[in-house]
C-alpha atoms as one frame of an Amber mdcrd trajectory, in Angstrom:
protein
  66.958 139.395  64.765  65.385 136.111  66.096  63.091 135.649  68.905  65.364
 134.263  71.898  63.778 130.933  73.396  64.775 128.024  76.181  65.831 124.353
  74.583  64.236 122.069  77.317  66.125 118.415  77.123  66.464 115.426  79.645
  69.984 116.164  79.947  70.514 119.744  79.656  68.643 123.272  79.426  69.653
 125.633  77.221  69.049 129.313  78.476  69.111 132.876  76.237  72.510 133.716
  78.328  72.475 136.341  80.639  74.926 138.175  83.660  72.369 136.099  86.078
  74.742 133.062  84.564  78.020 134.824  85.532  78.921 132.859  88.094  78.242
 129.572  86.879  79.761 130.257  83.786  82.687 131.072  86.519  82.545 127.863
  88.457  82.422 125.703  84.986  84.873 127.557  83.227  87.645 127.040  86.397
  86.423 122.918  85.580  89.808 121.278  83.634  91.126 124.169  82.289  94.010
 122.357  80.101  91.078 120.963  78.495  90.317 124.383  76.953  93.348 124.999
  74.499  91.713 124.948  71.522  88.574 127.234  72.769  87.777 130.751  74.359
  86.973 130.076  77.656  86.512 132.636  80.372  88.264 132.213  83.483  86.717
 134.340  86.890  84.494 135.723  87.164  85.427 139.039  86.139  86.137 137.447
  83.089  83.076 135.750  83.008  80.941 138.986  83.066  83.258 140.246  80.343
  82.601 136.743  78.298  78.448 137.399  78.714  78.688 141.240  77.920  80.065
 140.660  74.125  77.892 137.763  73.960  74.641 140.316  74.532  76.543 143.003
  72.270  76.787 140.704  69.344  73.065 139.329  69.996  72.078 143.162  70.324
  73.564 143.870  67.034  71.366 140.250  65.519  74.830 138.838  64.550  74.404
 136.143  67.397  71.673 133.867  69.984  74.276 132.918  72.930  72.604 130.063
  75.673  73.790 128.988  78.338  74.182 125.349  79.104  72.636 124.121  82.551
  71.688 120.959  84.464  67.674 120.760  84.686  67.697 118.964  87.954  70.588
 121.390  89.587  69.933 124.299  87.661  73.931 124.385  88.021  75.720 125.882
  84.496  77.924 123.381  82.723  79.286 125.466  79.795  78.316 127.766  76.723
  76.809 127.632  73.439  75.228 129.666  70.658  73.657 130.101  66.916  76.140
 132.549  65.223  76.993 133.807  61.224  73.329 134.101  61.045  72.641 134.617
  57.378  69.218 135.786  55.250  68.311 134.722  51.886  64.983 136.096  51.643
  63.838 138.975  50.170  65.461 140.651  46.699  68.413 139.604  45.464  70.985
 142.733  46.662  74.612 142.754  45.037  77.153 143.164  46.469  75.482 140.628
  48.828  75.171 142.174  52.078  74.821 139.122  54.939  73.666 138.961  58.493
  70.489 141.373  57.643  67.246 140.346  57.304  64.272 141.541  54.413  61.431
 142.806  56.548  60.686 143.283  60.545  64.254 142.439  61.959  62.351 141.554
  65.508  59.961 138.674  63.478  62.499 137.470  60.772  64.563 133.909  61.047
  67.586 133.504  59.467  68.311 130.800  56.542  71.783 129.692  57.625  73.819
 129.811  60.595  76.528 128.669  62.532  76.983 126.441  65.924  79.810 127.487
  67.522  81.772 128.648  70.730  80.523 125.750  72.517  82.076 124.616  75.250
  81.829 122.247  78.529  82.755 122.119  82.025  84.531 119.115  82.822  82.500
 117.294  84.821  79.485 117.526  82.062  82.034 115.512  78.738  81.110 112.182
  78.314  77.420 112.005  79.603  75.232 113.322  76.428  75.455 116.481  77.652
  77.047 118.175  74.365  74.899 115.707  72.140  71.658 116.656  73.324  72.201
 120.493  73.545  73.183 120.277  69.651  70.372 117.692  69.086  67.961 120.854
  71.048  69.873 123.375  68.286  69.686 121.442  65.420  66.115 120.314  65.771
  64.638 123.987  66.312  66.771 125.935  63.746  65.305 123.066  61.292  62.223
 122.627  62.507  61.222 125.851  64.319  63.383 128.271  61.813  63.040 126.276
  58.592  67.199 126.978  58.079  68.362 125.299  55.295  71.908 124.843  56.297
  73.507 124.775  60.178  77.733 125.199  59.724  79.496 124.039  62.535  83.807
 124.470  62.758  86.784 123.458  64.134  90.555 123.864  65.045  92.086 121.307
  62.798  94.260 119.678  65.791  90.794 119.380  67.908  90.146 115.699  67.132
  88.052 115.581  70.231  85.519 118.167  68.643  85.756 117.238  65.239  85.405
 113.561  66.352  82.151 114.754  68.263  80.955 116.896  65.070  81.257 114.117
  62.277  79.364 111.800  65.011  76.488 113.872  64.579  76.581 113.120  61.533
  77.494 116.095  59.934  79.306 116.274  56.291  83.105 117.644  56.463  83.439
 120.407  53.758  87.353 120.138  53.939  90.271 122.203  55.375  90.837 125.468
  54.847  94.585 126.050  55.429  96.170 128.706  57.335  92.274 129.978  58.041
  92.852 131.809  61.174  94.976 132.362  64.397  94.359 129.971  67.278  94.318
 130.247  70.782  97.829 129.562  71.191  99.229 131.915  68.674  99.589 129.124
  66.011  98.129 129.751  62.156  95.726 126.787  62.447  94.205 125.009  59.436
  90.292 124.797  60.273  88.104 121.716  58.980  84.506 122.729  58.374  81.269
 121.135  58.453  77.543 120.909  57.628  74.259 119.329  57.554  71.246 120.448
  54.729  67.898 120.509  55.868  67.242 117.351  52.899  69.774 116.065  55.202
  68.235 116.620  59.043  65.955 113.293  59.250  68.462 111.355  58.906  70.694
 113.238  61.052  67.990 113.411  63.764  67.301 109.467  63.318  71.321 108.875
  64.536  71.062 111.270  67.590  68.363 109.986  68.570  69.609 106.469  68.845
  72.579 108.006  70.670  70.495 110.331  73.694  69.046 107.486  76.490  65.531
 107.709  76.486  64.954 108.866  73.017  63.499 106.682  69.815  63.957 107.860
  66.077  61.461 110.135  64.777  58.312 108.281  63.870  56.325 111.229  62.442
  55.815 112.323  65.909  58.150 114.048  68.467  59.751 111.481  70.968  56.918
 111.020  72.968  57.466 112.619  76.800  60.224 114.394  75.878  60.478 117.943
  77.568  60.613 120.937  75.688  58.121 119.709  72.826  56.854 123.038  70.608
  54.793 125.292  72.172  54.240 127.343  68.905  55.211 126.710  64.995  55.929
 123.118  65.726  59.578 123.688  67.498  61.659 122.506  70.089  61.888 125.331
  72.603  59.885 127.751  74.601  59.211 130.998  73.362  60.499 133.910  75.432
  57.920 136.807  76.028  59.163 139.644  74.430
């Protein structure tokens, strides 16, 4: 499974989700509950502990890499996001294909495709650029550290706010899958699917950097003074000790 990392930015720090974040997750999830109609967000400390336990079980199984979104200035938890649907394409071709199983040593493997999802932020952090910078950090790590071929994102087709946010990143809409799954409200929902390919990343990166305060479009080197620059592999994060 991919090695957990800390991804640091100007307005948000993505830390590997852990039980120590439970109280912060509970606080963030208690704000503006009406806005979470399409996203599963824990409510209360017990629910937050369960949320983290289930996320860590997914991580232990190699199916996800969850993060807590943290204000780097105050240490306050602002929400959560994760890499999921990790897929591996290296090694011999196996038919029928087995998804989510890396070839070789799983402790050093990195995926070839993944999804960014299960994202939610506290009401006070909306409109501040936190979500945009969190996506930027994850995309930069995915394409520049892992060398991914594709990042996917999805949203309930009714969730206009999430769809607009994804489209503003520069992701391409692959279409809407009708009657795809059951929504949180019990309604059978349509799902809009989006993706960014590795060859599209330089253009997408420039679009995002123009929108983030204090950053400038890349000209062959990382933006000057941008925190969270690589310690290894030319990536966007700091590798945590094993």
